[in-house]
C-alpha positions, -999 to +999 in steps of 0.1 A: -003+000-003+017+030-008+017+060+014+025+096+015+033+120+040+066+133+065+064+098+086+058+067+061+043+047+093+015+064+093-001+097+082+017+126+098-005+151+112-021+179+101-052+188+077-028+189+049-009+163+051-010+134+030-024+104+046-024+065+041-066+074+042-068+050+006-052+030-019-063+015-048-052+000-074-057+001-112-046-013-146-047+006-170-055-013-204-076-013-236-097-037-224-104-019-192-098-040-162-113-012-141-105+000-103-107-019-075-103-008-038-081-029-012-103-034+015-096-054+048-122-089+046-117-111+076-134-139+093-136-137+133-120-168+140-079-177+137-066-210+135-060-229+168-019-216+164-032-184+167-023-171+129-051-150+108-073-170+089-071-163+053-091-135+041-129-149+030-151-130+001-173-107+018-218-115+005-215-089-019-248-085-041-271-103-055-276-106-089-311-088-101-335-108-126-321-077-155-286-086-144-280-119-141-266-126-175-236-110-163-214-124-138-210-107-103-183-092-084-195-110-055-193-144-079-156-133-096-144-139-059-157-167-053-139-180-077-105-168-077-102-165-039-098-208-039-084-228-013-050-237-040-047-203-047-015-192-029-002-234-045-009-218-080+012-187-072+042-211-064+036-197-029+023-224-003+015-215+027+009-180+020-027-164+034-050-145+014-049-106+031-079-092+012-105-103-008-132-080-022-151-078-058-170-049-068-197-045-096-183-018-112-194-003-147-184+025-176-203+048-197-194+049-232-196+085-246-232+080-263-239+071-226-241+034-224-234+019-194-212-013-194-211-038-169-175-048-148-176-066-129-141-075-110-129-089-081-090-087-062-074-109-036-042-097-022-012-116-008+021-111+009+039-121-026+012-112-051-022-094-057-045-114-084-074-096-101-104-113-121-128-093-137-152-094-169-160-065-196-191-067-213-182-051-241-190-068-273-155-061-285-138-094-296-108-103-281-090-115-318-071-089-330-068-066-303-030-070-295-020-041-319-042-019-294-024-029-262+015-023-264+045-034-287+050-067-264+004-083-266+008-112-278-025-129-294-026-163-284-049-195-273-056-201-239-086-230-230-096-234-265-103-195-271-094-166-281-065-148-259-041-119-256-012-116-235+000-083-225+019-059-200+000-036-182+008-012-148-006-006-116-016+030-106-016+045-068-043+066-058-042+082-027-066+114-016-062+137+015-077+130+046-096+169+044-109+161+012-089+177-009-079+163-043-064+130-050-035+124-065-021+094-088+011+079-097+028+048-117+028+017-091+043-019-103+043-036-134+017-061-138+006-092-167-024-097-179-044-119-197-078-111-216-095-146-227-131-145-249-157-150-227-169-180-255-148-197-283-168-177-307-153-148-295-188-124-298-178-098-276-165-093-242-138-111-221-127-119-186-094-111-178-068-125-151-041-097-137-009-101-115+017-080-098+040-088-074+049-070-043+085-064-051+079-050-081+094-073-101+078-085-134+056-114-129+063-142-142+040-156-177+039-192-170+021-189-130-004-160-144-012-185-172-014-214-147-039-193-129-059-182-155-065-216-168-074-231-130-096-202-122-112-191-152-133-226-158-147-221-128-162-186-135-204-185-137-212-191-172-177-194-191-193-223-204-214-208-226-208-171-220-237-144-214 
């Protein structure tokens, strides 16, 4: 978590101090991964040895009839926050510190809202994000929009693209003043078509490291291959 102020371990006093009030992580990409606010979600019980339990997803919001064809942030969180996620990341034994989902949306210039539900799970070493985008844009051919290192590929029998992005650290002032942002750490992202026909929209898995090192693609793809088939509506799209 990024901190601002004279003392990096706590907010500096005074109304003009930049505090550790909140930090949001956003991946900036042409397909859009959304904005995730890091929040602590914990259980009231601990392990017998006193070790805090891994973070659990909150109940989230239940999809309404009008939005039932979309996966929800709560459902994405449940799919992502699996018991073997740390092992898939190559860090067995680590416990999830935060786990959350969000039912966000983006508004186009024409005023149309596009659903962008997302979820995020944070460990000491890695943070993993899972998002769905219902923009009706195909994944095939999108590599040219995602930077010079973007590569088209096939994953789980569907068109996919692997590319680089970067987190964005956003902080706001305790006195309600203007927020500010700064570049964060590098991230790797794989975007996969929501159906085999690539009729539009995508599921995206994103990975970044707390130490700022570039994540290994093999780790990202291993997570994506195990997590994506468990997402509701994966089999038939939406």
